[in-house]
Phi, psi and omega in degrees: 000130183287122183245144190221138171249112179260112171256128188243128175229170174300318185095169171195155179261350182282135183303313178306313188289323177299326179292323179299308180301318186296330180299313176298307184301312177298323174295320177288325176305319190283338179284345179225069191292335181284359186241147176287140181263139179215153179233156177218148171246138185268342184274124174300324189287326181292311178300318178294318176293322179296319177301324182284342177269000181088020177234135175260119171242139177280153162296166175302318180299307184303316179297320182293314172309308176304316180292322174297316188289327178269012161089029175278127174241002176231100194235128173248137178242122180242114175289133166252074172238157194271327185212170179284070184261198192286333180292313185292324173303312184288321177306316183291329177296314179302315177310312186296320179300317192263355186299337180287351178277351181238155174290326174215126166227116181236135182259118173280191184251158182285179183302305191259070186250353173202171189288336178298310181296326183296308180304317182300312182294318179303313182298321180295308175301322178290328170302314192277327194232358186258184167085001173259093192289355172275341186225123181276142176267118180251113181265121187252121180237172180295314176085169177207143183279351172272175180298340186284348180283348180299354179289345181279309175301327173304316181299316182299318179295327180296314178307313176300316180305326180266011180094009182271096184272337183252026169251137181224144186251129173229165185223155174284312184246019179211219189227132008283142181253191190302313183294321178295326177290313178300319181301315185291324183292312177296324179286336176279349179072030189276146178246337183237153185220134169246118172271139186226120185286128171260065173225141184302321182237142173261162177102344186272179182310318182288319168307314182294327173295334179272310190238013185283175185260002176297162182299333188262006189280159178300314182305313183293312183296319176300314180298321178292333177283355181104004180267153162281124192228135166227167186217133171291142189247007177254146169278172177306327178299348175283336186285127171304326180301313183296307176308322179286324179299312179295320175304315184295321181302310180296317178299315185292321181295315180303325173293318174303325185264005174076027181260125179245121174265000000 
């Protein structure tokens, strides 16, 4: 029976970001060496941009149709997503609708789907970007206006629990936002700030909201507020610790389903 591993991410058209995603995909593929590897991107805008550049990357639904057409009957889907937000919900719904077409179709969990993974990410961020009391680290994520975005304040709590006192979590589209982070930086008496993307891939529009040179970016606004600002330029996908969390997620799913590679 033909077996496949489908890794689904939001995707990116930025070259640096593609490298970040590819490293996660490579790590996951190595965890299931007996399966053929495939990728899908959920963002229509990114897929359209790549198509204009001459590259076709399918959506999750298109990838599932193609895999069925090519005779794959045993399919594992691992989301390369950070939390159980709307994108993950749509992916799970699509898989449920199409499950009857396959002998086995299983969808894994995103990166931050339990407290153990949350603590592991906090520890990785602290080791790499924390510990300098002269410089605050601001861990910047996309965020969500709905309750699934509470993973970001949960990450803030995890950082404190492991002793990271100079790390602050902020989001573009959720809570905590810029004003909440700014108040904490002022109250802490910091003069220098390091912006760190809590994004799988760097270089895309959300990354530019953090570290771009435009008037509305966090880097620009913090500089205007009097801080010395630098920014990390690599997404989470480059971190071996994050790759390992994804591998563990996939391995756990296979063990629960009795799958041995």
